[in-house]
N, C-alpha and C positions, 0 to 999 in steps of 0.2 A: 530529377527522379524519372519521370517519362519511360520508355519501355526498361532502365534499368528498374524499374518497381514493379517485384514480382505479383501481382495481385490475381492469379491464376492460381486454381485449384496444382495442376504440376508441378510449373514451377516453383512453387513454396514448397511442396512436396520432395522437389529433389533436392532446394536447398538446402531443408533441415539433415537430408538424408546423405545427405554429401558432409553436413558439417560431422554430421553424427559417426558414419563409416569413418575420415578423420579424423574425430576423437580415439573412438574403439581401438581404432589398432592401432594409432599410439598411445595408446594405454598398454596394447597387448606387446608393442612392441619397448616399448620404456621396461615392461615389470618381467620379462624377460630378459633383458640389461642389470637389472638390477639383481635377481636371483642367482645370474650369474655371478657378480659381485659382492653379495649377502653377505660375505666373509669377510669382506675386509668394510663393511660399511657399519661401524656400532649404532649408526642411528636411522636405523631403515623409516622409521616414520615421516622423518624429512624427505627422503628422499620421494616416498608415497605423497607425499605432500607435492613433489614440483612435479610427478606423474596428471594429480588430478588438473594440477593449470592448468596443463598444457590442452588436456581435454576440455578444460572450463572456455579456454582463452578460442574454442571452436565453434565450440555455442554461443557464446557472447557475441565474435561477429556475425554470427548467421542473425543473431537477434535482431544486433541494430537495425541489421540492412534490412530485415521482412520490416519491418514494424510490429502494430495488429498487437496481436495476445503476445506474441513470442519476445517482444521487448517488451510488455506489459507485466510480463509475468516474471522476466530477466527486472526491469525496477520494483518490484513487489519483494525479491529476495536482496538488494541491494538496500532497501531499511533494514534489512537484520544486522546492518553494522558486522561487528565476529561473535556474536551473540549463536548463531546456527550456521552458521560454515565460515573455515577458517579465516581469516581477514583476507590472507593471498587474493583469494576465491569474491569474501565478499567487495573486496574493495574492487573487482576488474568488472562485475556488476552493476557497480555504482558510478564507470563513465558508461554505461548507457545513458543515464540522462544529463549526459555532457556534449556525449561525440558521436549524437545518431548524424549521421550524413541526412542532407537534404532534399528537398528536389528540384529539378532544373527550372529557373526562372519563367519558359514558356511554361511550363508546369500553374507557377501560380498568377501568370495572366491569364489562360485559359479556363484557370476555374473562378477565378473572378469575373471574366467574360459571359461565363457556366450559369452563372448567380446573382446577374446582378444587370447583362445586357450592358456592360461597361466595363472601357478599359481601368485600369489602375486610375491610370492617367486623370480621366474623367469622373471616379468613381472617388477622389480622394483628392487635395491639395498638393500633401505631397506623398511619396509610398517609398518605402525603403525596401527595392526586391531583395536581400539578401537576408534571412531571413534571421535574428537574432536568438531564436532557440528553435530544436528542433526534438519532437517527441517520437511518444509511439501511435499519436494517431491522426497528431497534425500538425503545425508549424506556426512559431509568431514571427507577423512583424512589423515593423515600426510605420507610423504613417500619421499625416493628419488634417483633419476633415476641413474643411471648405468654411467650417467656424471658426478655425483658427489652435480647435483642442487638440493634445498627442492622446495617440490613441497606439492599442494595440491589439494586433487583426491576427487573430488565427485562422489557421486556410487547414482542411483536412484533406490530407493525403484523396486522393482520384481510389476510387475504389477500393478504399477499404474496408468497408463493410463484405463485400467480396470477402477479400482474403484474410479477414477476422474467423471468417467461418467456414473457411475452409482449413484453418491453423488451430479448430477444435478436434478440424477428423486427426490434424497431426500431431496433434498432446500424445498421443501414446513409446512416438517416437523420442519424445522427450522423457520422458517416464523411463525409457533406457540410460537414458544421463543420469537421472536422479537417480535409478536402482544402483549402476556401479557407483556412484558416490555414498550411497544412506542406503544397503541392501534389503533392513530391515522397516517398512514402509509403509501403511496403512491405506485402504483403499480410498481414497479423495472425488470419489465421479459426483458425490454433491455438489464438493469446493467448487468444481469445474467447469457445473451447471451455474453456481450461480455465478464464477467469472465471468460468464460468457452473457449472462445476462446483462452482467456490469458493462460489458465491454460494450457491448452493444445498443446501449443504454446512452454512452458514454460520446457517441456517433453521431447523436443529435445534439446540434449543438444549440437548437435554439429550447430542446429540454433541458442545458447545462445554464441555459441564459433565465430559465424558471426558475432552476435552484437558486441561482448569484441573487436574483430579486427575492426568494424567500428566506433566507439568510439575512443581506442586509436588513430586512427591516425587521427580523426576529434579532436581532445584536444588537439593532442603534442604540437603543437604550443601555441594556444590560452590562452591554459590555462595549465603551464608544473607544478601549485603545484596540480594538482586532479594524480594520479597515477590511473592505469589501469591494474592487473598481466598481464604479457603476457601469453598466449597457450601456448600447446603443445600441435599439431595439431596430432600427431602420435600416441598418447596415449589418445584420442578423440574419442568417442563413440556416437551414440543416447543416449545412458545410462550412460556415464563414459568421464567425461571431467578433464585435468588438467590442470591445469595451477600453474602461479611462488607461491612461497610461500612467506609472506607478514607478517609481521609485523605490530602491533599499539595498539593506544588506542583506548578504547569503544566511545561510545557520552558521555555515564556519568561522564568518566574519564576526556574527556575535558572540564565539566563544572566546575573543576577549575583549566584551562591555564587562561593566564591573559588575563587582556581586549582588549588588542591589539590584541593578538593572536587570539580571537577569535572573534573578527572582520574582520580580516584578511582571516578567515574559512566561513566566513558568507559573506563576501565579493562574494570570490571564488563560493562559493557551488549558488548564488544569480545567478552572474551575468553567467552560466556556466547551467544554468536551463532557462535564458532567450536566450542564445545562440543557446542551443538546440532544443527551441521550434520555436522559429522566423527563424532562419537561416535555422537548420538542420531538421527541421518539425519532429521531433526524437525525445521519453523521455524514459530514463530510470523510469522506470512504478511502481519502488516495492522500496519506503524507507523507510523499517523497519529498525532502527535504525541497527540491527546486519547485513545488507547490508553493513553497515560502520565502517571502522577504520581509527585513525586519529595521526597527528603530529605534532606540533605545528602550522609546514609551510607545513603542507600537507593532504591532503581529499585522501581516498581510497575507489575506488568503487569495491565491489566484485561482484556482482549478475546483469548480464545483461539477465537472462534465462526472466522477465518478461520487454519488452521495445514497444513500440506502434510508428507508421510512421502515422503523421494527413495529410489526403489530403488540401494538400493546401489553397481549400477555405474555410475548416473546419478553420483553423490556418485565414486567411483573414478575415474571419469572428468575431472570437472570439476576432480578434486585432479590427474587427468596435465595437465589446461590451465596449472594453475597449477607444477611442477615444471617442463614443457617450457620455459617461461621462463627458471626457475632457472637452468637449468642447458645454455640460448640454445641445445633443439632445434627450431627449425621445424619438422622430419619430425615430428617428432611432435605435434606442435602441432595443423601437417595434418591428420593422419590424426585424432584425434580432435577438433576443430573441424567436420570433413567429418559425422561419426560422429553429429554432435547439431548437422546440420545449419546450422550455422553459415553452411557454403559448401555448394559443389554439386562432385560430381565434376566439370562442366565450366569452372568457375570458374579464371580464368589465374592462375599462379605469384604473378605482378605481385600481384595482387589479394592473395591472402594473404602473402605476405611484408608488404606495406603494414600489414594488419589485424595480423601478427603484430610489429612494430616500435613500434605506435600503441601495443595491451594491453599491451606491454612498458615501455613507458614510463611508461604510467598505474602498473603494479604493482611494475617493482622498488624504490620510495623507501620500501616497506615488508617487502622483505628485507633493508634493511639496520641492523647492528645500534643500537641505545641506543636514548635513548627521544626522539620528533617528533612533531610533530603531522602530521596530516593534510595529504596536496601542496596546492597551489596551485591544481595545473589543472584546470579544469573538463573535467570528463569529456565533458559533452554539447559541448560547444562541439569538442571531436578528431571527436566521432561526426559531428557537423553536415558537419564538414568533408571525413569522410572518404568520407560515402556521398551528396556533394552531386550528384556524375557519378555514379550508379549506377543503372544500369536495372535498377528492381524488377518489371519484366513477369514474371509468372510466379513468384517469388524466393515461396520462400515460408516461412514465419517457422521462427524456431529453435525447437529443441522445448521444450512446451508446458513444462515444468520450470524452465524460465527462469522468465517470465512471475510466480511469485507466491519463486522465489528472487533476483531481479532489485529485486523490491518490496521483499524484508529489508535485504536487501543497502542498495537505496539509503537505504532507511529508517535505519538503524545511520550512515551516512556522513552523513546530512546532520545530524544528530543529532550527533556525534563534530564535527562542521565546524561547527557551533553552535556549541558551548563549549571549542574549540579546543585536544582534550583533546593533551596531553602522554603518548603510550603507548608503550610496548615491544613493536613490534609483535613483534617475530619472535619477540619467548620467546612471546608465547600462540600464533604457529605451533607452535610447537616443543612445546607443552602438549598442544595438543590435536590436532593433523593424527599426529604418528608413528602412531597407529593403523594409520592404513591407506597409510602412505606405502610399507610393504613390498608390499600388496597392489598399489598402482599401477608400483610397480618389476616385477614379474612378469609382470605383465600386459602394458607396453611396453620390457620392457629395459630401464630407464636405467638 
């Protein structure tokens, strides 16, 4: 990456500006052609999708080159599959997980020397200079310790912290693309603030080391089928993280597992999520498929840079939303949803009633006894239908916690949907939510 890695404010600003200019120009030119030929075109929506794909390609290329916040945003978009963006566009964003350019060999050696005052050859018995993966904040190399253990060494891109800070000054430019694709969008300033905090935290690999150690201890007895690689603290700094080397199948590979194996993995992932949220009040919040490996009887979680600890009061309120739907208590749902900034005090009751019934229809299938798959209802289509007539002017985004909570929840949803896993939803809920229900009942007088 070296000189090609744009970490300065100006270079990143110009890169984003150039790609957006190309994207919007491409849309304008092709839109004019489309209008001229529209009388011959019986399917204008297909032509329009072609324009959007061209614009998206410009942005995606820039995201992959710039790393940092730009690429992270693209990765977050990619987990939506075809439920939010059209499949043709979400597939492009998914390429960010696999085809991101890596930094030059000399830069890798310099980073190791700066952090350990040793060359890679001195620090490790063996070190593969070519990375096995390149992501938004760092890239991963295979190595072997002098003790003979195989390890994965994650090395942060130089000056990535400054680059991320500059990215958040440029996000209004990305906003232009989003507005082109989806004109009716809410104010997401609160969500952007949360993303900034999360990303800067991810840049501290010692923080990630602590999260790995924490979850490894917490999962050890309750979820022996979940493997979290051990870290080697003596080979870790804020910019370099060294972990046990592990191998497994990709999520795409697991789609060919047996039904029984997919059910086991799905149930394990679902219950570990419930345990994390309701008992630990802390979640692994980067659910992109590249952060997991699998075996028929095992889930390997690789990246704990993005985790979120939730205030107990927030978890109690969030649980209260669920219980209010289960008990058909729209009055309590309205109180909590306003408290969590999902709605404003001045919002009309008709709007809240519509939202309550929409969410309840989505949620209630998972409160039915027995074993069954995820509902076929597309939540994003429901939300799109719900918000199409809403006026977002002056409307704030919900509480910041929802960004990473929803991100984690949706990552779980897409995996269970992909596996078509048969799960006893109610059993999992009763097993891990009981610890908090009494607090909710006392607080809201169920």
